[in-house]
C-alpha positions in Angstrom: 178.1 -158.4 14.8 175.0 -158.7 12.7 171.3 -157.0 13.9 168.1 -156.1 12.6 167.8 -152.3 12.6 164.9 -149.9 12.2 165.0 -147.4 9.5 161.5 -146.6 8.9 158.1 -147.7 8.6 158.3 -151.0 7.1 161.9 -150.6 6.8 163.8 -153.3 9.0 167.5 -154.5 7.4 170.0 -156.7 8.8 173.8 -154.5 8.7 176.8 -154.7 10.6 177.3 -152.9 13.5 179.8 -152.7 16.0 180.2 -155.6 19.1 178.5 -154.3 22.4 181.2 -153.2 25.3 180.6 -153.4 29.2 179.5 -149.4 30.0 179.2 -150.2 33.4 180.8 -152.7 36.3 177.4 -154.3 36.5 176.9 -154.7 32.8 177.2 -158.7 31.4 177.2 -159.3 27.0 175.1 -162.0 26.2 175.9 -163.7 22.9 172.1 -164.4 21.8 170.8 -168.2 20.7 167.4 -167.5 20.5 165.5 -164.3 19.5 161.9 -163.2 18.7 159.6 -160.7 16.9 157.2 -159.5 19.1 153.5 -158.0 18.7 154.6 -154.9 19.8 157.8 -154.5 17.5 155.0 -154.5 14.8 153.6 -151.2 16.5 157.2 -150.0 15.7 157.4 -151.7 12.3 154.0 -149.7 11.5 155.9 -146.6 12.3 153.6 -145.8 15.9 156.0 -145.2 18.2 157.8 -142.0 18.5 161.6 -141.1 19.4 163.0 -144.1 17.0 166.1 -143.3 15.2 167.5 -145.0 12.0 170.1 -147.7 12.8 168.1 -148.4 16.1 168.7 -152.4 17.0 165.6 -154.3 17.4 164.3 -156.7 20.3 163.1 -157.4 23.5 162.6 -161.0 23.7 165.8 -162.8 23.6 168.1 -165.1 25.5 171.7 -166.2 25.1 175.4 -167.1 26.9 176.9 -164.7 29.1 180.6 -164.2 27.5 181.7 -161.2 29.5 180.8 -159.7 33.0 181.6 -156.4 34.5 183.7 -156.1 37.6 180.8 -155.9 40.0 178.7 -158.6 38.9 178.3 -161.1 41.3 175.6 -163.9 40.3 176.5 -164.4 37.0 179.9 -166.3 34.9 181.0 -166.6 31.5 179.2 -169.9 30.3 175.9 -169.1 31.7 173.1 -169.8 29.8 170.5 -167.0 30.6 166.7 -165.3 29.8 166.5 -161.6 30.0 163.3 -160.0 31.0 162.3 -157.0 28.7 161.8 -154.2 31.3 165.7 -153.0 32.4 165.4 -152.8 36.3 167.9 -151.6 39.3 166.5 -153.6 41.7 167.2 -150.8 44.2 164.5 -147.9 43.7 161.4 -147.8 45.5 159.3 -149.3 42.3 161.9 -152.3 42.0 161.6 -152.8 46.0 157.7 -153.4 45.2 157.9 -155.6 42.6 157.3 -153.0 39.8 160.2 -154.0 38.1 158.6 -152.3 34.5 158.5 -148.8 36.7 162.0 -148.7 37.5 163.0 -145.4 38.7 166.7 -145.6 37.4 166.8 -147.2 34.3 165.7 -144.8 31.8 168.2 -142.1 30.8 165.7 -140.7 28.9 163.1 -140.1 31.7 162.7 -136.5 30.5 161.5 -137.3 27.6 158.7 -140.0 28.8 157.6 -137.7 31.5 156.5 -135.0 28.7 154.4 -137.4 27.4 153.1 -139.6 30.5 153.7 -137.2 33.4 156.6 -139.9 34.9 158.5 -142.5 33.2 158.8 -146.2 33.4 161.7 -148.0 33.1 164.2 -148.3 30.0 163.4 -151.2 27.9 165.9 -153.4 25.4 165.1 -152.5 21.5 162.5 -149.9 21.9 162.2 -146.3 21.2 164.3 -143.6 22.5 161.4 -142.6 24.4 162.2 -145.8 26.8 166.0 -145.1 26.8 166.9 -146.2 23.2 168.8 -150.0 24.8 170.2 -151.8 22.0 167.8 -154.8 21.5 168.5 -158.9 21.2 167.6 -158.8 17.9 171.5 -159.2 17.0 174.3 -161.4 17.8 175.1 -160.1 21.3 173.6 -157.8 23.2 174.7 -155.6 26.2 172.5 -156.1 29.7 172.7 -153.5 32.4 172.1 -154.5 35.8 172.9 -157.8 35.5 172.5 -159.1 38.6 168.8 -158.0 38.6 166.9 -159.0 35.4 169.1 -162.3 33.4 167.6 -165.3 35.1 169.9 -168.8 35.0 168.7 -171.2 32.5 168.2 -174.8 34.4 170.2 -177.6 32.9 168.2 -179.7 30.4 165.6 -177.3 29.2 166.2 -175.6 25.6 165.8 -172.5 24.4 162.2 -172.6 23.3 160.8 -174.0 26.4 161.8 -170.7 28.7 162.6 -168.0 25.9 159.1 -166.4 25.8 159.5 -166.0 29.8 161.0 -162.5 28.4 157.7 -161.0 27.8 154.6 -162.5 26.3 154.6 -165.6 28.5 154.7 -163.3 32.0 152.2 -160.5 30.1 149.4 -163.1 29.3 149.7 -164.2 32.7 149.7 -160.6 34.5 146.3 -160.1 32.3 144.9 -163.3 33.7 146.1 -163.0 36.9 144.8 -159.5 36.8 141.5 -160.5 36.7 141.5 -162.0 40.4 139.8 -165.1 38.7 136.7 -166.9 40.9 135.6 -170.3 40.4 132.9 -170.3 37.6 134.1 -166.9 36.1 133.6 -166.1 32.6 136.8 -164.3 31.3 136.5 -162.6 27.5 139.9 -162.1 25.6 140.2 -159.8 23.0 142.8 -160.8 20.6 144.2 -163.9 20.0 148.0 -163.3 19.4 150.7 -164.9 21.3 149.9 -162.4 24.4 146.1 -163.3 23.8 147.1 -167.2 23.4 148.8 -167.2 26.9 146.3 -165.2 28.6 143.3 -167.3 27.5 145.6 -170.4 28.9 146.6 -168.8 31.7 142.7 -167.9 32.6 142.0 -171.2 32.5 145.4 -172.0 34.4 144.1 -169.6 37.2 140.7 -171.5 37.6 138.2 -169.6 35.0 135.3 -171.8 34.2 135.2 -170.3 31.0 137.0 -168.0 28.4 135.8 -166.7 25.3 138.2 -165.4 22.9 137.6 -162.8 20.4 139.4 -162.2 16.9 139.4 -162.1 13.3 141.6 -164.6 11.9 140.4 -168.0 11.5 143.5 -169.2 12.6 144.2 -167.5 15.7 140.4 -168.7 16.7 141.2 -172.0 15.9 144.4 -172.0 17.9 142.7 -170.6 21.0 139.9 -173.4 20.9 142.1 -176.5 20.0 145.2 -175.7 21.9 143.3 -174.0 25.5 139.8 -175.0 24.7 138.6 -171.3 24.1 134.4 -170.7 23.3 135.4 -168.1 20.1 134.3 -165.1 18.3 134.7 -164.0 15.1 134.3 -160.0 15.6 134.0 -159.3 11.6 130.9 -161.7 11.8 129.4 -161.4 14.6 128.2 -158.7 16.9 130.6 -159.1 19.6 128.3 -157.4 22.4 125.2 -158.8 21.9 127.0 -162.6 21.9 128.6 -162.0 24.8 125.4 -161.0 26.7 123.9 -164.3 25.0 126.2 -166.6 26.2 126.5 -165.0 29.8 123.0 -165.0 30.7 122.8 -161.3 29.7 125.4 -160.2 32.6 128.8 -160.2 30.5 131.9 -161.7 31.7 133.1 -161.3 35.0 136.7 -160.1 33.6 137.9 -158.8 29.8 141.4 -158.7 28.6 142.5 -156.6 26.2 145.5 -157.9 24.8 145.4 -156.1 21.5 146.6 -152.6 21.9 146.8 -149.8 20.1 146.2 -151.2 16.4 142.8 -152.1 17.0 141.0 -153.2 13.8 137.2 -152.0 14.9 134.4 -152.4 12.6 131.5 -150.3 11.1 131.7 -146.5 12.4 133.7 -147.1 15.3 136.3 -148.7 13.2 136.2 -146.0 10.5 136.3 -142.9 13.0 139.7 -144.6 14.8 141.9 -145.2 11.8 140.4 -141.6 10.1 141.4 -139.6 13.6 144.9 -141.8 13.8 145.6 -140.9 10.2 144.7 -137.1 10.7 147.0 -137.5 14.2 144.2 -136.3 15.9 144.5 -139.3 18.3 147.9 -141.7 18.7 146.1 -145.0 19.3 143.2 -146.9 18.2 140.8 -148.6 20.7 137.8 -150.3 19.2 138.9 -153.5 21.3 139.1 -151.6 24.3 136.1 -149.7 24.2 134.0 -152.8 23.1 135.6 -154.8 26.2 134.6 -152.2 28.7 131.1 -152.4 27.6 131.2 -155.9 27.4 132.1 -156.2 30.9 129.5 -157.0 33.9 128.5 -154.8 36.3 131.4 -154.5 38.7 133.5 -156.8 37.1 137.5 -156.2 36.0 138.9 -154.5 32.7 142.6 -156.1 32.2 144.7 -154.5 29.7 147.9 -155.9 28.4 147.9 -154.6 24.9 150.5 -151.6 24.4 149.5 -148.3 24.7 151.5 -145.3 23.5 149.9 -142.3 23.9 146.2 -140.9 23.4 142.7 -141.8 22.9 139.4 -140.6 22.1 135.9 -141.8 23.0 137.0 -143.8 26.1 133.8 -144.8 28.0 134.4 -143.0 31.3 130.9 -143.0 32.0 130.3 -146.9 31.8 133.0 -147.5 33.7 132.7 -145.3 36.7 128.7 -146.0 36.6 129.0 -149.3 36.4 131.7 -150.0 39.1 134.6 -151.7 36.7 138.1 -151.9 37.6 140.9 -151.3 35.7 144.3 -153.1 35.9 147.0 -152.7 33.9 150.9 -151.9 33.1 153.8 -152.8 31.4 154.5 -156.5 32.7 157.4 -156.4 35.7 158.6 -159.5 34.4 161.0 -160.2 36.8 158.6 -161.0 39.3 157.0 -163.7 36.9 160.0 -165.1 35.4 160.9 -168.3 38.5 157.0 -168.9 39.5 156.5 -169.5 35.9 159.4 -171.7 35.1 158.2 -173.7 37.8 154.6 -174.3 36.2 156.7 -174.7 32.5 159.1 -177.8 34.2 155.7 -179.2 36.4 154.1 -179.5 32.7 151.3 -177.1 33.6 152.3 -175.1 30.4 154.3 -175.8 27.4 154.9 -172.2 25.8 156.0 -173.7 22.5 152.8 -174.1 20.8 152.2 -170.5 19.7 155.9 -171.3 17.6 154.9 -171.6 13.7 157.8 -170.0 12.2 161.7 -170.7 12.8 164.2 -168.7 10.5 167.7 -167.3 11.2 168.3 -163.7 12.2 169.4 -163.0 8.5 165.5 -163.4 7.4 164.2 -161.1 10.1 163.1 -158.8 8.0 161.2 -161.2 6.2 159.7 -162.2 9.8 158.3 -159.1 10.6 156.5 -159.0 7.0 155.3 -162.4 7.3 154.1 -161.8 11.1 152.8 -158.1 10.2 150.6 -159.5 7.2 149.5 -162.2 8.9 150.9 -164.7 5.8 151.3 -168.7 6.2 148.8 -168.3 9.3 152.0 -167.0 11.2 151.6 -166.5 15.1 155.3 -166.6 16.7 158.9 -166.2 14.5 161.7 -167.1 16.5 165.1 -166.2 15.0 168.4 -168.1 15.7 171.2 -165.7 15.4 
């Protein structure tokens, strides 16, 4: 089959690789009909994720048709259309029983590697580094799906791929980011990063009752989408002192909650931005945190800092004193997508949200490497690339 394979920094190739096979009675094989390039895929593309190996198959946002099932699979049959969550979860461990599917205790075969870096291991993830299991991803023609009775959700008749594809990751992630804010009537929420997850966080914050959402980015087309599609107020951090602007917009108090939808490749300005870039280049820190530091400092006293942007390792100049002295709450985590898929599907069916608004580019799987370059370099006002296998 054809698949998009990683071969190093900014080196993605479409290659012919062996078709996946059932390895366990609880597996299913899915023929991919639609897949997407995620912002966290760009962290791999840009060389920031450890434990990648040449030839690794990319992709954790995918859906398709079941073509084979293991002997122990009970909930799926050949021919079912399914959408597959990016975390791989067993469904039976303590974390899964508590709906923390992204912290599954059984799905990462390389848990010891993760424990060295993070203390404990989260779940395995499709199409990510060997730190998280090294599972082949879904930017391919076929994929093996472990724990097939736990993860995949059947797609209702009459719904097309693009309506449900983002249930795999970015819609639940954006929604979780807003849900973590415990939004109350009249609240103001500020969102750093207007990429796909940020757009869904903005949309979800309004859906959950925010009175105002302030979107922060430096690319005009992203800010325009946040304003036109969701009604957000916008700030361009390359042109504005965001901290002072947020104080002025909130009567000096600051936003009630802040959401970091940026993650480890944050592009700061001034001394802080240069500091992060230098330390990362010298391998004295792994993640750039300009957006997170700014969000923490801007949040009102007693507010909530919601972090859904991906971080990999260690950061510097973390404002712990601001968190402690001002009674801020941090909520974060890889999204336990299984928990959110059906409730968000129902919101889509009711017309409360149409996830397709973020799609700007559609192309065949063979053009995937070009899609990575376009998305990474913000060419042609690229917001989201969907690939058809």
